N, C-alpha and C positions, 0 to 999 in steps of 0.2 A: 083584329090587330089594333093596337093602341097607337094613336097618332100623336106626334109631338108638335106642338105649335111653334110657329116662327118666333113667338114671343119668348119661348123657353130656349130655343136654339141660339138665339143671338147672344145671350150672355155667355154661353159656353164657348162659342166661337171667339169671342173677344178674349176670354181667358187663355185659350190655346194660342191665339196669336201673340198675346203678350209674353207667354212663356217661351215661344220660339224666338221672339225678338230679343229677350233677355239672354238666352243661350248664345245667340249670335254676337251680341255685344261683349259678353264675357270671353268668348273665343277670340275675338279681335283684340281685346285688351291684353290677353296673355301673349299673343303672337308678337305684338309690337315691342314690348319690353324685352323679350328674349333676344331679338335681333340687336337691340341696343346694348344689352349686357355682353353679347359676344363681341361687339365692336370695342366696348370699354376694356375688356380683358386683353384684347390684342394690343391696345395702346399701352396698357399698364405694364406689359412685359418689357418695355424699353424705358430705361432710366434717363431722364433729361439731365444733361450736364453742360457746363460752360468751361471754356478753356482760356488760358492766358499765355502769351508768348514767353519763352525763356530768353532772358537778357544776359548779355555779357558786359562787364564793367570793370575797369581798373580802379582798385580801391586800396588806400593805405590803411588797413585795418589796425585799430589799437590792439594791444596785447594785454589781456587781463589774467592775472594769476594770483595765487595766495600762498602764504608761507608763514614762518614764525620769526619773531624778532630774536636776534642773537647778537653776539659780539665777537669780533676777531680776537679779543683778548681772552677769550675762553680757552681753558686748557683741560684736557683729560689726563689725570695723574694715575700712574700705575706702578706696580712693582716690576723691577727688571727680571727677577727670578720668581719661580713658583714656590709655593709652600703653604703652610697653615698660618692663618692670620691670628696672631697672638693678642694684639691689643690695638684698639682704635681710639684715638684721643679727641676726635672732633665729630660733630654731627651736622646735618643739613642746617643751613642758616648761620653757622658760626663764622665769624670774621677772623681771619688768620693773617699772620705777618710772614714775610719772606723768610724761609729757612725753618719755619716752625715744624716740629715733628707731628705728623698726622696719623701714621699707622706703622706697625712693625710686624714682621713675620716671626714665627718660632725659629730661633737660630740654631737649634740643636743639630740639625743636619748640615747646615752651611758651616758652622764652627768646626764640626768634625772633618768636613772637606778641607778646610783651611789647615787644620793640624796635619791631616794626611798629606797634603801637598808640601807642607814645610818639612815633614819627616822624609818625604821622598827627595826633597832638595838636599837635605843634610846627608842622606845616604849617597846620592850621586856625587856630591863634593868629596866624600871619603873615597869613593871608588876612583875618582879622577886622580886624587892625590896618590893613592896606592899605585895606579898604573904609571903615573909620571915617575914615581920613584923606581919602579921596575925598568922603565924605559931608560932612565939614566944609568942603570946598571946593566944595560943591554939584555935584560931579561924579558922585555916586552917589545912588541913591534910598534911602529908609528901608527898603524891602523887601529890598534887597541887604544892608544892615547886619543886618537881622533874620535873614536866611538864613545869613549868615556866623556870627552868634552861635550859632544852632542847630547849625550844623556843628561849631563849637568845643566845645559842650556834649556833643554825641554822641561826639566823639573823646575827650573827657576820661573819659566813662563807659566807653568801650571800653578805654582804658588801665587804668582802675581794675579792670575785670573780669579782664583779662589778668594784672595783678599779683596779684590775689587768687587766681586759679587757680594761679599759679606757687608760691604759698605752700603750696597743698594738693596739690602733686605729690609728696607724701611722707606717710607715716603715722606718727603718734606715739601712744604709749599715753595714753589718756584718764584712766587711773587705775592705781594699783599693782595688780599681779596676776600671773597666770600665763598664758602662751600655751598653750592646750589643743588648738588646732587651727590648722594652717597650710594654706591653700588654694592658695597661689601658689608659683611658682618663678622664679628669675632667668631673664630672657630671654623670658618669656611676655608676650603682649599682654593687658592687662586693660581692662575697660570701667568707666565711672563707676558707683560703687555696688556693684560686684561684690565679695562678701566676700573678704577677704585673710587675716584672722586672727580667731580667736575668743579673746577675752580673758576670763578668769575672775578676778574680784576676790578676792584672798586675805584671810583674816581676817574673813570675813563669813559668818554662819550663816543667811543668807536663802535657805534651800533650799526648792524646790518640786518636786512631782511633777506632770507634765503628762499628762493623760489625755484621751481623746475619748469622748463619749457620744452616744447617739441622741437624737432630739428628745423622745421620751417620757420618757427618764431625765432629760434636761436640765430638763424642766418640773417635776420632783420635787425638784430640788436647789436649795438656798438658800445664800446667802453666810453664812459662819460655821458651817455644818453640820459636825459632827465626823466624822472619818474615821480608819480604821485602815489602816496602811500596813505591808506586809511586803516584805522584800528578800531576794533570793537570797544576797546577800553576808552577811546576818545572819539566817539562817533561824529562830533562836530568839528574835528580838527583834520586838516589835510597837511601831511608832512611832505616836504620836498626832499627828494633824494636823487641819486645818480648811480648808474651802473659802474661798479668798480672791479668786478671779476666775472669773466666768462669762462666756463669750464671748457677745456680743449677736447674733452671726450664725454660721452654719455655715461650716466650711472648704469652699470651692468644690471642692477636689480630692477630698475624701472624703465630703462631705455630713454630717459629724459636728461636734459642738460641743466645742471645746477647754475644758477645766476645769483650774484650778490648785489644788493642795492644798499648803498650806505646812506644813512639818514641821521639827522640831528634831533635831539629831544625837543628843541624849541620851547624850553621851559617846562616840559612835561616830565613826569617821573616814569622811567622805563624799567622793565624787568625782562629777563630772558624768558622766552616762551610765549610772549603776547602774540595773538593772531593778527595778521596784517594782510590787506588786499592791495595789490600793486597794479597800477595802470601805466603802460608805456605807449608812446606814440611814435612808431618808426615812420620815416619819410618814404621808405621804399614801398612802391605799389605792387599789386599782384592782381591778375585777372581772376574774377570770380563770376560764377553763374548765379543769377538772381531769379527767384520765383516768388509769387505771393505766398503769404502765410497760409491762406486757405488750401493750398495744394499739399501741404505737409500732413501726413497721417502716420499714426503709430510711432510717434517720436519716442526715442529712448536714449537720453544723453545726446551724443553726437550722431547717432544713427536714426534714420527715418525712412519713409517710403513716399513715393508720389505715383500717380497714375497718369498714363499718356494713352492717346488713341492709337489703335493699330491702323495700318494703311487702309483697311476697309472702312474705317470711320464708324463702325458699329460695335466693335469690341475693344477691349482695353488691355493694357499690360501694366504690371506692378513693378516699379523700379526702385531698388535700394539706393539711398544717397547718404552722403556724409555732410552734416551741417557744420559750416565753418563759423558762422556768426549770424545773429539776428539783429536787424536794425529796423525797429518799428514794425511795419507790416511786410517788410521784405526779408526773405531768408537767403543768405548767401551759401551756396552749395560748394563744398570743396571738391567733390567728385561724384560721378555716377550718372550725369546727364549728358555725356558726350554724344553728339549726334541727335539729340532731342530738341525740337524747335518749339513745342508747346506742351503744357501740362494741364490736367483737369483741375479746376478749382471748385466751382459749385457742383455739388453732388458727389465729390470724392469720398466722403466718409461712408457712403452707402454702397460702395462698389466692392466687387470681388473680381478675380481674374476671369470668372465665367459670366460676368454681367454683360448684357447687351444695352447699348446706350444710343441716345439720339442727341446730337449736338444742337443746342439752341442758339 
């Protein structure tokens, strides 16, 4: 049997001991991080958030709206009767005088109607004369005379109507001004009252800006209320105006209330159709709900959402709101936060309705 010396065994023992120690260290190193990772994942499941109180405040909010410059001297001219447009004598931009002929219809049909009505009147007059003669000879009754008289009167009025319509188979300028819009062309068929021209009276500073407001804003506006008007055409100029007309009813097509703001040119050149922005400052106050800007998410026009904590303090709910006005970093809510005392600010963009949160 071969003997191994101590001198040979010692190095082998040292190597084995070193390997065992290394394995132990590696095992301990893996165990500690695993526990730490488990703790980190548990905390990461909760989204840290901060909240801010919901405030109530009485504010006299300004009213901001936009519209177009117009004039109360503007007129829409049209034919009284329908027919084929035979001739148009003016074009857009032409200056016209009062009484000037602008357009005429083909009068073939209306002239025939006038002749027909006149022939009917002539016949009814002959019938009446014949019945009256028979009545004097006791050959006709009083009832026949009365019926013939009524027939003559009806024919007379029919002839009068036809003659009247014949006179209005044309359009004449009602006042001196400029044709700013032409809606018709020769050869087209038009109906009674269909706009043919838009006439703007020249030399008149009766300018108005027409805007539309909601029912809430309409209730806060009074006749004579001052207004500030700005136009894209004159960005450095502020025009002073006042409210001169409040519509008594909403426009059925939009549900909004038309308002007229009368302004003066103040040395500037005006034209119909200029875009204008109007600011009104009513004195009447209204209670609004205020939240920080950071609480608003998914804004779309006047609609947006906010998040609030559920009673358990660990889950959230998404609340739709209506934005009334933005003032710096404060958002005034018109509705949706009834009964809510605080909203989530920090962390709100990262939330969903299934999120779990921790309040900081």
